[in-house]
C-alpha positions as CSV (number, residue, x, y, z in Angstrom):
1,M,0.0,0.0,0.0
2,S,1.3,3.5,-0.9
3,K,2.1,5.9,1.9
4,I,1.5,9.6,2.3
5,I,4.1,11.3,4.6
6,L,2.9,14.6,6.2
7,K,4.9,17.7,6.9
8,P,5.9,18.3,10.5
9,G,3.1,19.6,12.6
10,R,0.4,18.8,10.0
11,E,-1.1,15.8,11.9
12,A,-3.1,17.9,14.4
13,M,-6.4,17.7,12.6
14,L,-6.1,14.0,12.0
15,L,-5.5,13.4,15.7
16,R,-8.9,15.0,16.1
17,F,-10.3,12.6,13.4
18,H,-11.0,15.3,10.8
19,P,-11.3,13.4,7.5
20,W,-9.6,15.8,5.1
21,I,-5.9,16.3,4.3
22,F,-5.1,19.2,1.9
23,S,-2.3,19.0,-0.6
24,G,-0.2,21.6,1.3
25,A,0.1,19.3,4.3
26,I,1.9,16.5,2.3
27,K,5.6,16.2,2.4
28,S,6.0,13.2,0.1
29,V,4.3,10.2,-1.5
30,E,5.8,6.7,-1.3
31,G,4.5,4.6,-4.2
32,E,2.3,5.5,-7.2
33,P,-1.3,5.5,-6.0
34,S,-4.0,5.8,-8.6
35,S,-7.0,8.1,-8.2
36,G,-9.2,6.8,-5.4
37,E,-6.8,4.1,-4.2
38,T,-6.4,3.6,-0.5
39,V,-3.2,4.9,1.1
40,D,-1.7,4.9,4.6
41,V,-1.1,8.3,6.1
42,I,2.1,8.6,8.2
43,S,3.2,11.6,10.4
44,S,6.6,13.2,9.9
45,D,8.0,11.2,12.8
46,G,6.8,7.9,11.4
47,R,3.5,7.4,13.3
48,W,0.6,5.6,11.4
49,L,-2.4,8.0,11.5
50,G,-5.0,6.3,9.3
51,R,-6.2,5.2,5.8
52,G,-7.8,7.3,3.2
53,A,-8.6,7.7,-0.5
54,Y,-6.0,9.4,-2.6
55,S,-7.2,12.1,-5.0
56,P,-4.3,13.5,-7.1
57,Q,-6.3,16.3,-8.8
58,S,-8.1,17.7,-5.8
59,Q,-6.9,20.3,-3.2
60,I,-8.4,17.8,-0.7
61,R,-5.7,15.3,-1.5
62,I,-6.9,12.6,0.9
63,R,-10.3,11.8,2.4
64,M,-9.9,9.5,5.4
65,W,-11.8,6.2,5.5
66,S,-10.6,5.0,8.9
67,F,-8.4,5.8,11.9
68,E,-8.4,2.2,13.1
69,K,-5.1,0.4,12.3
70,G,-6.6,-3.0,11.9
71,E,-9.5,-1.9,9.7
72,D,-9.1,-2.8,6.0
73,I,-11.0,-0.9,3.4
74,S,-13.1,-3.6,1.7
75,G,-16.6,-4.7,1.1
76,L,-17.0,-5.6,4.8
77,F,-16.0,-2.0,5.7
78,F,-18.7,-0.5,3.5
79,R,-21.3,-3.0,4.7
80,K,-20.6,-2.1,8.4
81,R,-20.9,1.6,7.6
82,F,-24.2,1.0,5.7
83,E,-25.6,-1.1,8.6
84,R,-24.7,1.6,11.1
85,A,-26.3,4.3,8.9
86,K,-29.5,2.2,8.4
87,K,-29.8,1.6,12.1
88,A,-29.5,5.3,12.9
89,R,-32.3,6.2,10.4
90,E,-34.5,3.4,11.7
91,E,-34.2,4.7,15.3
92,L,-35.3,8.1,14.1
93,Y,-38.6,6.4,13.0
94,I,-38.2,8.6,9.9
95,C,-39.9,6.0,7.6
96,V,-43.1,6.6,9.5
97,R,-43.1,10.2,8.5
98,T,-41.8,10.0,5.0
99,S,-41.0,7.7,2.1
100,A,-38.0,9.8,1.1
101,Y,-34.9,10.4,3.3
102,R,-31.1,10.4,3.3
103,M,-29.6,7.0,4.1
104,V,-25.9,7.9,3.8
105,S,-24.6,11.4,4.4
106,S,-21.0,11.4,3.2
107,E,-18.4,12.3,5.8
108,A,-21.0,12.6,8.5
109,D,-21.6,8.8,8.2
110,G,-17.9,8.0,7.8
111,L,-18.1,7.6,4.0
112,P,-16.5,10.7,2.4
113,G,-18.0,11.7,-0.9
114,L,-20.9,9.2,-0.9
115,I,-24.5,10.3,-0.8
116,V,-27.3,7.7,-0.7
117,D,-30.9,8.9,-0.7
118,K,-34.0,6.7,-0.6
119,Y,-37.1,7.7,-2.6
120,A,-39.9,5.2,-2.1
121,D,-38.6,2.0,-3.8
122,Y,-35.5,3.5,-5.3
123,L,-32.0,4.5,-4.1
124,V,-30.3,7.5,-5.6
125,C,-26.5,7.7,-5.2
126,Q,-23.9,10.4,-5.7
127,F,-20.2,9.4,-5.9
128,L,-18.6,12.8,-5.3
129,S,-15.0,11.9,-4.5
130,A,-12.3,9.8,-6.1
131,G,-12.5,7.3,-3.3
132,A,-16.2,6.8,-3.6
133,E,-15.8,6.4,-7.4
134,Y,-13.0,3.9,-7.0
135,W,-15.2,1.7,-4.8
136,K,-18.4,2.2,-6.7
137,G,-18.9,-1.4,-7.8
138,E,-18.5,-2.8,-4.3
139,I,-20.7,0.0,-2.8
140,V,-23.5,-0.9,-5.2
141,R,-23.2,-4.6,-4.4
142,Q,-23.5,-4.0,-0.7
143,L,-26.5,-1.6,-1.2
144,E,-28.2,-4.3,-3.3
145,E,-27.9,-6.8,-0.5
146,L,-28.9,-4.5,2.3
147,F,-31.7,-2.5,0.7
148,P,-34.2,-4.5,-1.4
149,V,-35.4,-1.8,-3.8
150,L,-36.6,-1.7,-7.4
151,G,-33.6,0.2,-8.6
152,I,-30.4,2.1,-7.8
153,Y,-29.9,5.3,-9.8
154,E,-26.7,7.4,-10.1
155,R,-26.8,11.2,-10.0
156,S,-23.1,11.9,-10.0
157,D,-23.6,15.1,-11.9
158,A,-22.5,17.7,-9.2
159,D,-19.8,20.2,-10.1
160,V,-17.6,19.0,-7.2
161,R,-16.7,15.9,-9.2
162,L,-14.7,18.1,-11.6
163,K,-12.4,19.1,-8.8
164,E,-11.7,15.4,-8.3
165,G,-10.9,14.9,-11.9
166,L,-14.1,13.0,-12.5
167,E,-16.7,13.4,-15.3
168,S,-20.4,13.9,-14.8
169,V,-22.3,10.6,-14.8
170,K,-26.0,9.7,-14.6
171,G,-27.8,6.4,-15.1
172,V,-29.1,3.1,-13.7
173,L,-26.6,1.2,-11.5
174,S,-28.9,-1.7,-10.7
175,G,-32.5,-2.8,-11.3
176,K,-35.1,-0.8,-13.1
177,M,-35.0,2.7,-14.5
178,P,-37.1,5.0,-12.3
179,P,-40.2,6.7,-13.7
180,K,-39.9,10.3,-14.9
181,L,-41.9,11.4,-11.8
182,L,-41.8,9.3,-8.6
183,D,-44.5,9.6,-5.9
184,I,-43.3,10.2,-2.3
185,H,-45.0,11.5,0.8
186,E,-43.9,13.7,3.7
187,D,-46.3,13.5,6.6
188,S,-49.7,13.9,5.0
189,V,-48.4,15.8,1.9
190,K,-47.7,14.0,-1.3
191,Y,-45.0,15.1,-3.9
192,K,-44.1,14.0,-7.4
193,V,-40.3,14.2,-7.6
194,D,-37.9,14.0,-10.5
195,I,-34.9,11.9,-9.4
196,I,-33.5,11.7,-12.9
197,N,-33.1,15.4,-13.6
198,G,-34.2,17.3,-10.5
199,H,-32.1,19.4,-8.2
200,K,-29.6,17.5,-6.0
201,T,-31.0,13.9,-6.0
202,G,-34.5,15.1,-6.8
203,F,-35.8,16.9,-3.7
204,Y,-34.5,19.0,-0.8
205,L,-34.7,16.3,1.8
206,D,-32.7,18.4,4.3
207,Q,-35.5,20.9,4.6
208,R,-38.1,18.4,5.9
209,D,-38.2,19.6,9.5
210,N,-38.3,23.3,8.4
211,R,-41.2,22.6,6.1
212,A,-43.0,21.0,9.1
213,F,-42.2,24.0,11.2
214,I,-43.9,26.4,8.8
215,T,-47.2,24.6,9.5
216,E,-47.3,26.2,13.0
217,Y,-47.7,29.6,11.4
218,A,-49.3,29.1,8.0
219,E,-53.0,29.0,8.8
220,K,-54.9,31.9,7.2
221,K,-51.7,33.4,6.0
222,D,-50.5,34.9,2.7
223,I,-47.1,33.4,2.0
224,L,-44.3,34.3,-0.4
225,N,-42.0,31.4,-1.2
226,C,-38.8,32.4,-2.9
227,F,-36.5,30.0,-4.8
228,S,-39.4,27.7,-4.5
229,Y,-38.3,24.8,-6.7
230,T,-41.3,22.4,-6.9
231,G,-43.2,24.0,-4.0
232,G,-42.0,22.1,-0.9
233,F,-42.8,24.9,1.6
234,A,-45.8,26.0,-0.3
235,L,-47.5,22.7,-0.2
236,R,-47.0,22.2,3.5
237,A,-48.4,25.7,4.1
238,L,-51.5,25.1,2.0
239,K,-52.1,21.8,3.8
240,S,-52.0,23.8,7.0
241,G,-54.6,26.3,5.9
242,A,-52.7,29.1,4.2
243,T,-55.1,31.2,2.2
244,H,-52.6,32.0,-0.6
245,V,-49.0,31.1,-1.6
246,T,-46.9,32.9,-4.2
247,N,-43.9,30.8,-5.6
248,I,-40.9,32.4,-7.3
249,D,-38.4,30.4,-9.3
250,T,-36.3,30.8,-12.4
251,S,-37.5,27.5,-13.8
252,E,-41.0,27.3,-15.4
253,E,-40.7,23.5,-15.4
254,C,-40.2,23.4,-11.6
255,L,-43.2,25.7,-11.1
256,D,-45.3,23.5,-13.4
257,L,-44.4,20.6,-11.1
258,A,-45.3,22.7,-8.1
259,R,-48.8,23.2,-9.6
260,K,-49.0,19.4,-10.4
261,N,-48.2,18.7,-6.8
262,A,-50.9,21.0,-5.6
263,E,-53.4,19.2,-7.9
264,F,-52.0,15.9,-6.6
265,N,-52.9,16.9,-3.1
266,R,-56.3,18.3,-4.3
267,F,-55.5,21.8,-3.1
268,D,-57.3,24.8,-4.4
269,I,-55.3,25.8,-7.4
270,D,-56.4,29.4,-7.2
271,A,-54.6,29.6,-3.8
272,M,-51.3,29.2,-5.6
273,E,-49.6,31.8,-7.8
274,N,-46.4,31.0,-9.6
275,I,-44.0,33.7,-10.9
276,T,-41.2,32.7,-13.2
277,G,-38.2,34.9,-12.9
278,D,-35.0,35.9,-10.9
279,A,-36.0,36.4,-7.3
280,F,-33.8,39.5,-6.9
281,Y,-35.8,41.3,-9.7
282,V,-39.2,39.8,-8.7
283,L,-38.8,40.9,-5.1
284,R,-38.1,44.5,-6.2
285,S,-41.1,44.4,-8.4
286,L,-43.3,43.2,-5.6
287,R,-41.9,45.9,-3.4
288,D,-42.7,48.5,-6.0
289,Q,-46.2,47.2,-6.2
290,A,-46.5,47.6,-2.4
291,R,-47.3,43.9,-1.9
292,Q,-47.3,42.7,1.7
293,F,-47.1,39.1,3.0
294,D,-47.6,37.4,6.4
295,I,-44.7,35.0,5.8
296,V,-41.7,35.2,3.5
297,V,-39.5,32.1,2.8
298,L,-36.0,32.7,1.4
299,D,-34.3,29.4,0.5
300,P,-31.7,30.3,-2.1
301,P,-29.2,28.2,-3.9
302,K,-25.6,28.2,-2.6
303,F,-24.3,31.8,-3.1
304,V,-20.8,31.0,-1.8
305,T,-19.0,28.0,-3.5
306,S,-15.5,29.3,-3.0
307,V,-13.6,31.8,-0.8
308,K,-13.4,34.1,-3.9
309,Q,-17.2,34.3,-3.9
310,M,-17.5,35.3,-0.2
311,M,-17.9,39.0,-0.9
312,S,-20.4,38.7,-3.7
313,G,-22.3,35.9,-1.9
314,T,-22.7,37.9,1.3
315,R,-24.0,40.8,-0.7
316,G,-26.5,38.5,-2.3
317,Y,-27.7,37.2,1.1
318,K,-28.1,40.7,2.5
319,D,-30.0,41.9,-0.6
320,I,-32.6,39.2,-0.5
321,N,-33.1,39.4,3.2
322,L,-33.5,43.2,3.1
323,L,-36.1,42.9,0.3
324,G,-37.9,40.0,2.1
325,M,-38.2,42.1,5.3
326,K,-39.6,45.1,3.4
327,L,-42.3,42.8,2.0
328,L,-43.5,41.5,5.4
329,K,-46.4,42.9,7.3
330,P,-45.5,44.1,10.8
331,G,-45.3,41.0,13.0
332,G,-44.7,38.8,10.0
333,I,-42.4,35.8,9.9
334,L,-39.2,35.5,7.8
335,F,-37.8,32.0,7.2
336,T,-34.3,32.6,5.9
337,F,-31.6,30.0,4.9
338,S,-28.1,29.6,3.6
339,C,-26.8,26.3,2.4
340,S,-23.3,27.7,1.7
341,G,-21.0,25.6,3.8
342,L,-18.2,28.2,3.7
343,L,-20.5,30.8,5.3
344,E,-20.3,30.4,9.1
345,E,-23.6,30.7,11.0
346,S,-22.4,33.7,13.0
347,L,-21.6,35.6,9.8
348,F,-25.0,34.6,8.3
349,Q,-26.8,36.0,11.4
350,K,-24.7,39.2,11.1
351,I,-25.7,39.6,7.4
352,V,-29.4,39.2,8.3
353,A,-28.9,41.7,11.2
354,D,-27.4,44.2,8.8
355,A,-30.3,43.7,6.4
356,A,-32.7,44.5,9.2
357,V,-30.9,47.8,10.0
358,D,-31.0,48.9,6.3
359,A,-34.7,47.8,6.1
360,R,-35.4,49.8,9.3
361,R,-37.2,46.8,10.8
362,D,-37.1,45.5,14.3
363,V,-36.3,41.7,14.0
364,Q,-36.3,38.9,16.6
365,I,-35.0,35.4,16.1
366,I,-37.7,33.0,17.3
367,R,-35.9,29.8,16.3
368,Y,-32.6,28.7,14.7
369,L,-33.1,26.2,11.9
370,G,-30.9,23.6,10.3
371,Q,-30.9,20.3,8.3
372,A,-33.1,17.3,9.2
373,A,-31.7,14.6,11.5
374,D,-31.1,12.2,8.6
375,H,-28.4,14.7,7.5
376,P,-26.4,14.4,10.8
377,V,-23.5,16.7,11.8
378,A,-20.3,14.9,12.8
379,L,-18.5,16.6,15.7
380,N,-15.2,15.7,14.1
381,F,-16.4,17.3,10.9
382,P,-18.1,20.6,11.6
383,E,-18.3,21.2,7.8
384,S,-21.2,18.7,7.8
385,R,-23.4,21.5,9.3
386,Y,-24.0,23.3,6.0
387,L,-27.7,24.3,6.2
388,K,-28.2,27.3,8.4
389,G,-31.4,29.1,9.0
390,M,-33.5,31.3,11.2
391,A,-37.2,32.0,11.7
392,C,-37.5,35.7,12.6
393,R,-40.4,37.9,13.7
394,V,-40.2,41.2,11.8
395,W,-41.9,44.3,13.2
């Protein structure tokens, strides 16, 4: 097995079991490991630190599989990790609430670069790192044995694969091709999801608990749902008695599916308004029309994907929060989110606070929000807490 020798003093994070080693921490490579191959990691003074997957084209040069010296990376290793993840989800009783949830959450479940989501009778996988790609065949074999589903579909089409030197890949890995639209349920609301071409693996599973939380405030309310995708928040609000919901999204196709989902649940179609357009421009137009809402939901895509984008991304977050606050009736509720992993929660709160000052609104945080429990946060990997949110009362 090839060995990676670290520079002096660069083992501190590994001793805290953080799973990433950046290229700048490496002194030398003994052997000629291929992309994704398992390597031993050795400190500058010769101590064995762990085993990980080698990624020669990524700044994250190694993603650690294990810190246990006797643990081989093999089919048995993946099976044990899958069994642990399956048990954790079963103990959440999540399958009682929903037919769609995250079964494996990458580093947070000890499997860097691997996402496995369950949608009814199908699994959707993302192989986002060189190591996950290297072990793809064995991973699929273990999933087939542990999860008796109709099919396993691959959605390895995220941009992060390019940083690993991997091409975008989609297609059936095992079993049947999934239907164009797959039916799932979340509590008593039904959704049609597109796991073949939809965002992420088809649906924003991480927002489940926040969609449930909006039901506490939605009755008899007029709601503005920005960056709405296929209407996740809107449908939960309508189910809970909202009088009207306005969805904003750049994709007419997504808004069409939001309307189909409303029809699927037999909601009053007249209670849903869909606006196709850039939320930044639409929000300004609504402001100029003096529109006012009881609840505004801001769930934008990732504005900060690199350190270079931090300045422009923070401006974007401030802009939409300022506009959202201006559109709220006094005492209204703002649900605001950031899924930018590089943006720390304290900075996100400061951005929203600055927006409140510029909007000249008095704002109170009534609850901090985050990702659902099937997207766990590993204490040794704080980066796994990527979804940050707040429910705010705006006066």
